[in-house]
Each structure stands twice: as C-alpha cells, then as structure tokens.
N, C-alpha and C positions, 0 to 999 in steps of 0.2 A: 967334142964337148958342145953342148947346146948353148946357144946364146939366150940371154934373158931379155925378154921384151916386156914393157909395160902396157903395150897396146891391148892385149886381151883383158887385162884387169880394168882398164879405163873404159873399154867398150862395154864390158859387163856391168860396170857401175852406172854408165849412162843408160843402158838398156833396163837396169832394174829401176832407175828413177822413172823412166817412162812407164814401166810395167806397174809400179805402185799407184800410178794415177790413172791408168787406162783399163786395167783388167777389172771387170765387174766383180764385186765381192771382196775386194781388197782395198783398205784405206789406211792411211798413215796419219798420225796425230798432228804432226807439224812438218813443214819443209826441212827444218833442221834435223829432225829424226829421220826423215827420208834420206837426207844426204849422208847421215852417219850409217844407216843401214846399207845404202848403195856402196859406200866405201868398204864396208865389211864384206859384202858379197863380191865386190870387185877384187879384193885381196884374195878371197877364197878361189875365185875363178882364175886368178893369175897363176896360182900354184897347182891347179888341178892337173895340167899336162905332166908336170914333173912328179907329182904323187902317183898318177896312173902309170907312168913309165916305171917308177920304182916298184910298184906292186905287180907289174906285169900285165896290167890291163890295156896297155897301149899297143899291143901287137896288132890289133885291128881298129879300124875307125869306129866300128860299132861298140867295141868294148870301152873306148874312151868316151864316146857320146853317152852311153848308159851310165858310166861312172860319174860324168859331169851332171847328168840329170838327177841321179841319186843324191849327189852332194848338195846341189841347189834345193831340191825339194826338202831334204832333211834340215838344211840351214833355215829355210823359211818356216818350217814347222817349229823348230826350236825358238826362232825369233818370235813367232806368233804366241808360243805357250808362255813366255816370260814377258814381263812388262817393258818392252823396248819400243812401244808405240805402233806396232803393226797389228791391225785387226783384220780378221778374215771371216767371211760368213760360213765357209765350208772348207773341208780338206781338199775338195776338188779345185777350188779357186787357188789354193796354195800350190797344188800340183801343176796347174796350168801356168802359173806365174814362174815356178821353178823351171819348167820345161822351156818356156820362152827365153829365160835368162840363160839357161844352159846351152841351148842351141845357138843363140847369138854369140855367146862367149866362145863356143867351140869353133864356130865359123870364123871368127876373128883369129883364132889360133891357127887355123888352116891357111888363112890369107897371109900370115906372117911366115909360115913355112915354105910357101912357094915363091 
C-alpha cells in the first residue's frame, strides 16, 4: 500500500504561486485568487501519481511525467477560459507554466519515493 504524502501538493502549490508571478504572459488578478488557484493546482498535483497508477500510466517515469504535464496544461487552460482571475497572453505561456508546475511537482513526488 502506498503512503499518502502532502509534500507533492504543497510543493506544486508553492511552485504555481511562483509561476503565476514570474512567467511572462501570465498574470493573476489578485494575490487571493493566486493563492486559491495554487491550492487547486496543488490538490490536483497531489493526486496525479495515484490517478496515473490507476490508469496504468505509471509503468514508466516518462508516462507519469507526460500525464502530469497534460493534466497541468489542461487545468491551466480551463482556469484561463473561465473567470477565475488568471489571464494569459497565449496558449504557449499556459503550456510553459503547466510544464514547469508539472515537472516540479513530479520531482517532489520522486524525492518522496526514495
């Protein structure tokens, strides 16, 4: 049985806060909305390893990383399309932000396993 750890979700939430304010082309309306979006992305990144394992994508590291990147990019796109306070200049900036959040979240998951 796998142990549940909150560290990947917390690391992903912290990295998404940093990404919201540093990636060019992405802006957030207020710090409160940035915190709420970071918590949402942190929760999603906290359960990604379990969902990937249930779907069978966790057989290889590459499969889990690609799944995490896809989930983060899709979530950022959905958050951008609806009025949650995230503005992006282009789809490319959303993909860069989702990739950064996904890779950092996955690296924190790897550090927990070892």
